[in-house]
Rosetta silent file (secondary structure, phi, psi, omega in degrees, C-alpha in Angstrom):
SEQUENCE: MNYRPLRVPADSDRLTAFEASYCTSHIWRVEADGLALRLVEEELPEPFHKAYDTTGFPAEVAEADFALAAEARDGSLAGFACVRLVPWNRSAELSALFVAPEHRGQGIGRSLLGGAMVYARSQAMRCLWLETQTSNYPAIGFYQRAGFIFCGLNTMLYDPGEVAPEEIALYLTHPLNG
SCORE:     score description
SCORE:     0.000 S_00000001
   1 L     0.000  135.830  178.019 -111.057   43.340   24.889 S_00000001
   2 E  -109.880  126.519  176.986 -108.361   44.233   27.392 S_00000001
   3 E  -105.579  130.140 -175.996 -104.723   44.250   26.240 S_00000001
   4 E  -152.663  165.027  175.468 -102.104   43.854   28.934 S_00000001
   5 E   -60.943  142.251  175.941  -98.656   42.401   29.544 S_00000001
   6 L   -93.111  131.530 -173.356  -98.612   38.611   29.614 S_00000001
   7 L  -127.915  141.653  173.546  -96.864   37.315   32.719 S_00000001
   8 L  -116.812  130.881   17.068  -95.371   34.056   33.875 S_00000001
   9 L   -93.028   -6.562 -174.072  -96.079   32.424   36.291 S_00000001
  10 L   -54.235  -38.049 -176.823  -99.366   34.345   36.789 S_00000001
  11 L  -100.070    6.419 -174.430 -100.698   33.402   33.312 S_00000001
  12 H   -57.025  -45.538 -178.999  -99.080   29.947   33.067 S_00000001
  13 H   -62.923  -40.904  179.768 -102.278   27.936   33.620 S_00000001
  14 H   -68.812  -32.173  177.809 -104.171   29.951   31.012 S_00000001
  15 H   -68.673  -44.745 -178.505 -101.316   29.535   28.538 S_00000001
  16 H   -72.261  -22.317  177.591 -101.140   25.756   28.878 S_00000001
  17 L   -89.997   -4.476 -175.815 -104.954   25.516   28.610 S_00000001
  18 L   -65.460  137.581  176.368 -105.042   27.765   25.515 S_00000001
  19 L   -89.069   99.914  179.704 -106.470   26.204   22.341 S_00000001
  20 L  -106.271  100.804 -177.098 -103.782   26.870   19.757 S_00000001
  21 E  -156.196  168.907  171.370 -104.866   25.227   16.537 S_00000001
  22 E  -152.768  161.122  177.150 -105.932   25.803   12.969 S_00000001
  23 E  -136.899  137.302 -178.281 -107.746   23.954   10.236 S_00000001
  24 E  -146.695  152.814  174.393 -107.315   24.547    6.528 S_00000001
  25 E  -107.607    4.933  177.524 -108.316   23.089    3.203 S_00000001
  26 E  -131.591  151.359  172.342 -105.335   24.735    1.424 S_00000001
  27 E  -138.921  170.900  169.292 -101.568   24.588    1.866 S_00000001
  28 E  -106.054  112.779  178.954  -98.496   25.968    0.147 S_00000001
  29 E   -88.991  138.356  179.757  -96.581   23.053   -1.381 S_00000001
  30 E   -91.932  127.700  174.061  -92.842   23.525   -1.982 S_00000001
  31 E  -113.959  131.051  178.971  -91.528   22.634   -5.438 S_00000001
  32 E  -108.798  138.935  175.694  -87.778   22.384   -5.972 S_00000001
  33 E  -142.235   92.729 -175.134  -86.011   22.804   -9.325 S_00000001
  34 L    65.000 -123.922  178.033  -82.262   22.816   -8.865 S_00000001
  35 L   -87.794   -3.490 -179.083  -81.484   25.837   -6.703 S_00000001
  36 E   -93.133  137.458  174.232  -84.920   27.331   -7.275 S_00000001
  37 E  -124.925  141.787  175.292  -87.773   26.792   -4.836 S_00000001
  38 E  -141.192  155.319  178.593  -91.316   27.949   -5.334 S_00000001
  39 E  -103.152  132.174 -179.661  -94.548   27.756   -3.415 S_00000001
  40 E  -121.829  124.736  178.172  -97.623   26.405   -5.144 S_00000001
  41 E   -68.987  133.724 -177.928 -101.066   26.814   -3.616 S_00000001
  42 E  -135.073  132.863  173.481 -102.787   23.468   -3.318 S_00000001
  43 E   -86.171  133.763 -177.714 -106.316   22.520   -2.312 S_00000001
  44 E   -89.908  146.164  177.057 -106.368   19.472   -0.069 S_00000001
  45 E   -68.363  -29.812  178.046 -108.793   16.578   -0.543 S_00000001
  46 E  -130.162  142.297  177.915 -109.330   16.524    3.245 S_00000001
  47 E   -59.551  146.346  177.488 -108.908   19.462    5.653 S_00000001
  48 E  -100.083  128.936  179.935 -105.606   19.637    7.519 S_00000001
  49 E  -119.453  132.065  178.409 -105.870   20.176   11.279 S_00000001
  50 E  -127.434  128.095  173.303 -102.967   21.229   13.476 S_00000001
  51 E  -119.546  122.765 -179.432 -103.077   21.538   17.274 S_00000001
  52 L   -79.401  147.545  173.467  -99.976   22.969   18.920 S_00000001
  53 L   -77.021  115.157 -174.210  -98.536   21.537   22.114 S_00000001
  54 H   -90.638   -0.508 -177.644  -99.127   24.346   24.601 S_00000001
  55 H   -62.997  -25.454  179.071  -97.009   22.959   27.427 S_00000001
  56 H   -88.834   -2.478 -177.372  -94.088   25.108   26.249 S_00000001
  57 H   -60.495  -42.742  177.794  -96.060   28.351   26.080 S_00000001
  58 H   -59.148  -39.667  177.720  -95.089   29.563   29.587 S_00000001
  59 H   -65.950  -39.545  177.333  -91.398   29.117   28.734 S_00000001
  60 H   -57.859  -45.150  179.842  -91.947   30.924   25.404 S_00000001
  61 H   -66.690  -42.989 -178.660  -93.437   33.883   27.282 S_00000001
  62 H   -62.847  -33.172 -179.069  -90.702   33.838   29.938 S_00000001
  63 H   -84.460  -11.916 -177.086  -87.993   33.965   27.244 S_00000001
  64 L   -74.901  150.881  172.940  -89.671   36.768   25.283 S_00000001
  65 L   -82.321  -22.040 -178.414  -88.551   40.372   25.482 S_00000001
  66 E  -148.315  131.892  177.472  -92.187   41.442   25.021 S_00000001
  67 E  -141.050  125.822 -175.425  -95.394   39.483   25.631 S_00000001
  68 E  -121.986  133.047  178.848  -98.873   40.906   25.154 S_00000001
  69 E  -107.980  144.844  167.586 -102.164   39.302   26.177 S_00000001
  70 E  -108.416  115.993 -175.963 -105.649   39.907   24.793 S_00000001
  71 E  -109.981  125.437  179.654 -108.048   39.211   27.636 S_00000001
  72 L   -72.382  166.915 -179.122 -111.752   38.715   26.963 S_00000001
  73 L   -58.523  -30.773  179.902 -114.440   40.292   29.158 S_00000001
  74 L   -82.437    3.131  178.990 -114.887   37.011   31.010 S_00000001
  75 L    89.335   -3.972  179.612 -111.177   37.021   31.919 S_00000001
  76 L   -75.196  157.761  178.057 -110.228   34.239   29.509 S_00000001
  77 E   -82.604  110.955 -178.487 -107.135   34.504   27.345 S_00000001
  78 E   -86.362  -24.037  179.841 -108.378   35.405   23.857 S_00000001
  79 E   178.023  170.010  176.903 -104.908   35.609   22.326 S_00000001
  80 E  -160.192  160.130  177.504 -101.295   36.559   22.832 S_00000001
  81 E  -138.785  146.357  177.320  -98.135   37.635   21.054 S_00000001
  82 E  -131.304  144.035  177.977  -94.443   37.359   21.950 S_00000001
  83 E  -129.069  135.779  172.365  -91.418   39.148   20.519 S_00000001
  84 E  -116.287  132.110  177.929  -87.747   38.287   20.894 S_00000001
  85 E   -85.250  141.463  176.262  -85.128   40.870   20.004 S_00000001
  86 E  -120.479   84.602 -170.962  -82.148   39.861   17.901 S_00000001
  87 H   -60.760  -33.755 -173.569  -79.733   42.754   18.586 S_00000001
  88 H   -60.347  -29.104  178.094  -76.835   41.651   16.363 S_00000001
  89 H  -122.827   15.372  178.743  -78.850   42.379   13.200 S_00000001
  90 L    52.296   44.296  174.924  -81.494   44.717   14.683 S_00000001
  91 E  -116.584  159.465  176.636  -84.346   42.338   13.912 S_00000001
  92 E  -125.499  133.314  178.724  -87.230   41.242   16.060 S_00000001
  93 E   -97.326  125.145  169.869  -88.756   37.783   15.904 S_00000001
  94 E   -79.969   92.076 -171.669  -92.495   37.436   16.317 S_00000001
  95 E   -81.502  -15.423  175.992  -92.016   34.163   18.190 S_00000001
  96 E  -158.103  140.017  169.018  -95.713   33.639   18.925 S_00000001
  97 E  -153.650  111.634 -178.707  -99.060   35.039   17.814 S_00000001
  98 E  -134.385  140.487  172.265 -102.158   33.038   18.640 S_00000001
  99 E  -126.899  130.493  179.802 -105.856   33.890   18.777 S_00000001
 100 L   -60.796  141.779 -176.650 -108.314   31.415   20.271 S_00000001
 101 H   -49.983  -41.323 -177.628 -110.703   30.000   17.642 S_00000001
 102 H   -71.985   -7.893 -179.359 -113.800   31.534   19.248 S_00000001
 103 H  -112.557    3.858 -178.894 -112.208   35.014   19.109 S_00000001
 104 L   -72.327  152.915  178.586 -110.945   34.987   15.515 S_00000001
 105 L    81.302   13.037 -179.007 -112.230   37.521   13.022 S_00000001
 106 L  -112.642    6.333  179.828 -112.611   40.276   15.632 S_00000001
 107 L    87.811    4.589 -178.657 -109.363   42.170   14.967 S_00000001
 108 H   -66.101  -44.757  178.422 -107.515   40.688   17.943 S_00000001
 109 H   -58.939  -43.998  178.119 -104.696   39.312   15.803 S_00000001
 110 H   -62.109  -41.057  179.178 -104.238   42.711   14.121 S_00000001
 111 H   -66.034  -43.898  177.906 -104.153   44.432   17.518 S_00000001
 112 H   -63.253  -43.378  177.797 -101.616   41.976   18.937 S_00000001
 113 H   -62.472  -41.797  177.302  -99.483   42.289   15.804 S_00000001
 114 H   -60.001  -42.484  177.292  -99.718   46.075   16.032 S_00000001
 115 H   -62.394  -40.166  178.235  -98.509   45.949   19.629 S_00000001
 116 H   -64.099  -40.520 -179.914  -95.588   43.742   18.602 S_00000001
 117 H   -68.065  -41.924  177.603  -94.642   46.170   15.827 S_00000001
 118 H   -59.475  -45.530  179.041  -94.837   49.193   18.120 S_00000001
 119 H   -61.036  -48.653 -178.281  -92.572   47.425   20.601 S_00000001
 120 H   -60.330  -42.113  177.383  -90.054   46.381   17.917 S_00000001
 121 H   -63.488  -39.809 -179.025  -89.927   49.935   16.523 S_00000001
 122 H   -64.477  -20.209  178.975  -89.435   51.338   20.036 S_00000001
 123 L   -98.909   12.441  177.945  -86.349   49.117   20.306 S_00000001
 124 L    61.428   33.348  175.745  -84.958   50.474   16.983 S_00000001
 125 L   -78.657  148.067 -178.305  -85.403   47.141   15.190 S_00000001
 126 L   -91.634  -19.271  178.363  -85.305   47.294   11.385 S_00000001
 127 E  -156.307  158.459  172.389  -87.718   44.413   10.742 S_00000001
 128 E  -115.383  125.014 -177.993  -90.136   42.005   12.379 S_00000001
 129 E  -125.706  163.827 -179.387  -89.837   38.434   11.113 S_00000001
 130 E  -152.897  162.430  174.179  -91.545   35.145   11.833 S_00000001
 131 E  -122.588  133.792  173.414  -91.527   31.466   11.030 S_00000001
 132 E  -140.271 -174.530 -178.560  -94.683   29.497   10.348 S_00000001
 133 E  -103.776  148.257  176.932  -95.553   26.340    8.453 S_00000001
 134 L   -61.227  -19.887  176.834  -96.475   26.072    4.778 S_00000001
 135 L   -80.397  -14.837 -177.262  -99.573   24.253    6.041 S_00000001
 136 L   -87.225   62.966 -177.878 -100.686   27.275    8.074 S_00000001
 137 H   -54.443  -44.298  179.793 -102.530   28.793    5.141 S_00000001
 138 H   -61.413  -42.193 -179.202 -104.797   31.003    7.315 S_00000001
 139 H   -67.878  -41.223 -179.663 -101.832   32.587    9.134 S_00000001
 140 H   -59.979  -44.781  176.862  -99.852   33.140    5.932 S_00000001
 141 H   -61.054  -42.280  177.727 -102.814   35.006    4.418 S_00000001
 142 H   -58.464  -49.099 -177.525 -103.187   37.070    7.619 S_00000001
 143 H   -66.922  -37.966  177.268  -99.519   38.065    7.591 S_00000001
 144 H   -62.650  -43.580  177.838  -99.554   38.893    3.874 S_00000001
 145 H   -63.012  -26.779  179.220 -102.572   41.173    4.379 S_00000001
 146 L   -85.050    0.841  176.307 -100.620   42.844    7.207 S_00000001
 147 L    99.198    6.220  176.393  -97.745   43.642    4.826 S_00000001
 148 L   -74.820  148.689  178.076  -95.363   40.770    5.523 S_00000001
 149 E  -122.268  147.649  177.572  -93.390   39.424    2.578 S_00000001
 150 E   -64.696  132.842 -179.806  -92.033   35.940    1.949 S_00000001
 151 E  -132.475   -1.242  176.578  -88.284   35.833    2.615 S_00000001
 152 E   161.758  175.937  176.476  -87.340   32.151    2.768 S_00000001
 153 E  -153.286  164.519  178.480  -87.991   28.602    3.846 S_00000001
 154 E  -136.695  107.946 -175.901  -86.229   25.656    5.419 S_00000001
 155 L   -75.318  -10.451 -176.340  -87.251   22.241    4.146 S_00000001
 156 L  -118.829   10.179 -175.628  -85.322   20.414    6.909 S_00000001
 157 L   -66.498  -43.773 -174.188  -86.122   22.454   10.047 S_00000001
 158 L   -89.937  143.000  175.209  -88.837   20.188   11.443 S_00000001
 159 L   -70.159  118.684 -177.876  -88.326   16.613   12.583 S_00000001
 160 L   -62.347  -18.251  175.467  -90.386   14.485   10.159 S_00000001
 161 L   -79.036  -10.649 -176.895  -91.257   12.169   13.043 S_00000001
 162 L  -108.958  -19.618 -175.620  -92.933   15.091   14.828 S_00000001
 163 L  -131.969  164.410  176.636  -94.840   16.885   12.039 S_00000001
 164 L   -74.931  155.013  179.809  -96.904   16.128    8.958 S_00000001
 165 L   -59.834  -23.160  179.390  -95.183   16.203    5.539 S_00000001
 166 L   -70.905  -11.779 -173.527  -97.222   19.337    4.698 S_00000001
 167 L   -97.202  104.669  175.914  -95.342   21.285    7.357 S_00000001
 168 L  -123.909  139.989 -177.194  -92.259   23.063    6.034 S_00000001
 169 E   -67.554  126.814  179.859  -90.798   26.147    7.727 S_00000001
 170 E  -121.422  135.622 -178.824  -91.743   29.360    5.944 S_00000001
 171 E  -114.177  136.888  178.058  -90.269   32.758    6.852 S_00000001
 172 E  -129.870  151.176  179.783  -91.951   36.114    6.439 S_00000001
 173 E  -140.013  155.239  177.687  -90.694   39.599    7.286 S_00000001
 174 E  -132.779  117.210  177.503  -92.061   43.105    7.664 S_00000001
 175 E   -63.365  143.913  179.351  -89.745   46.118    7.333 S_00000001
 176 L  -113.487    8.512  178.137  -90.020   48.581   10.226 S_00000001
 177 L    56.315   48.703 -179.718  -88.184   51.489    8.525 S_00000001
 178 L  -127.034    0.000    0.000  -85.420   51.581   11.085 S_00000001
């Protein structure tokens, strides 16, 4: 695997052709009780499949302060990560981290995440945070194993006409000791 900067427009075609999706048989369901919210793991009767619209990926990369590509031996894009700096509170947003389905389970996600953390630390950021969906059970488990902790959710972030009811914004953060 070759890790290199991700560039737009040079990588635009590979970004829009990238298969960004996941499938899961579990989700985290949000339960509300007054001001308290909790996440409850739920097994689904049918697997949930999500495919992201990749047409915005080149813009995501262009707006990032840091973008890292994982390139397979055949030259295909195996995965990528993007980081945006938020200087006012010294945080860094992991705005994208995707690994192509055929390359999962090979440590690519960990390597991309490691690169994002190194970059954020080099910029004196105090934490790396991200937003994902409560339906993205595989990603949530990945981030938890990497040391991220749950820090919040937003039940109204997504347009219900655009996403499934299982998709609620979930926020995770990782301290960077800065």
